[in-house]
C-alpha positions in Angstrom: 85.7 103.8 47.1 84.9 101.9 50.3 82.3 99.2 50.0 79.6 98.3 52.6 79.6 94.7 51.4 80.5 92.2 54.2 83.7 90.3 53.8 81.9 87.0 54.1 78.6 86.2 52.4 75.8 86.0 54.9 75.3 82.5 56.3 71.7 81.2 55.9 71.3 81.5 59.7 71.6 85.3 59.4 68.6 85.4 57.2 66.3 83.7 59.7 67.3 84.2 63.3 64.7 82.2 65.3 62.2 84.3 67.2 62.5 84.2 71.0 60.7 81.1 72.4 61.4 79.2 69.2 63.8 76.3 68.8 67.1 76.5 66.9 69.0 73.5 65.6 72.4 72.7 64.2 74.4 69.6 63.2 76.4 68.2 66.0 80.0 67.5 64.8 82.2 64.9 66.6 84.1 67.8 68.3 80.9 69.4 69.5 79.7 66.1 70.8 82.9 65.8 72.9 82.6 69.4 74.1 78.9 68.8 75.1 79.8 65.6 76.9 82.5 67.5 78.9 80.1 70.3 79.8 77.6 67.6 81.0 80.2 66.4 83.4 80.0 69.9 85.0 76.3 69.4 85.4 75.1 71.6 82.5 72.1 70.7 80.4 72.3 70.9 76.6 70.2 74.1 76.7 72.4 75.7 79.3 75.6 74.8 77.4 74.3 76.2 74.1 72.9 79.4 75.6 76.1 80.1 77.5 78.2 79.5 74.4 76.2 81.8 72.3 76.1 84.4 75.1 79.9 84.4 75.5 80.6 84.7 71.8 78.0 87.4 71.4 79.5 89.3 74.3 82.9 89.2 72.7 81.4 90.6 69.4 79.5 93.3 71.2 82.5 94.5 73.2 84.8 94.4 70.2 82.4 96.4 68.1 81.4 98.8 70.8 85.1 99.6 71.5 85.9 99.9 67.8 88.5 97.1 68.1 86.9 95.2 65.2 84.7 96.9 62.5 81.0 96.5 63.2 79.6 93.4 61.5 82.9 91.6 61.1 83.5 88.3 62.9 85.5 88.4 66.1 88.1 85.8 66.8 87.9 84.8 70.5 91.4 84.1 71.7 91.1 83.8 75.4 88.6 82.8 78.1 88.9 83.4 81.8 87.0 81.5 84.6 86.4 81.6 88.3 88.6 79.2 90.2 87.3 77.0 93.0 88.3 79.5 95.7 86.3 82.3 94.0 89.2 84.2 92.5 89.3 84.9 88.8 91.8 82.9 86.8 95.1 84.6 86.1 95.3 86.9 83.1 97.5 85.1 80.5 100.9 86.7 80.1 101.8 87.3 76.5 104.9 85.4 75.5 107.5 87.3 73.5 108.0 86.2 69.9 110.8 83.9 69.3 113.8 85.4 67.6 114.3 84.9 63.9 117.2 82.7 63.2 118.9 82.9 59.8 121.1 80.2 58.5 124.0 81.3 56.4 
């Protein structure tokens, strides 16, 4: 019998999504600090960086669920990001690399 239980227990964040207009907080890890410093070089504020990050990951989830590629409610692994180049064109679509052949040693 199929179960409707999520594969992961709900994170405490899921129980209390902040209302619009309220503040959210999280612990800044060393990697996140470095990422935020990089985005500051591009002229982004902390608020802009966090909002954009949440928006992009949410968009990936929304599309994967809407298209039925990932079951609704399951986490989506983001594996690619495209960007607009300086001349205005979108970045190239990554070309999948063929798997390496399996080599067996006698």
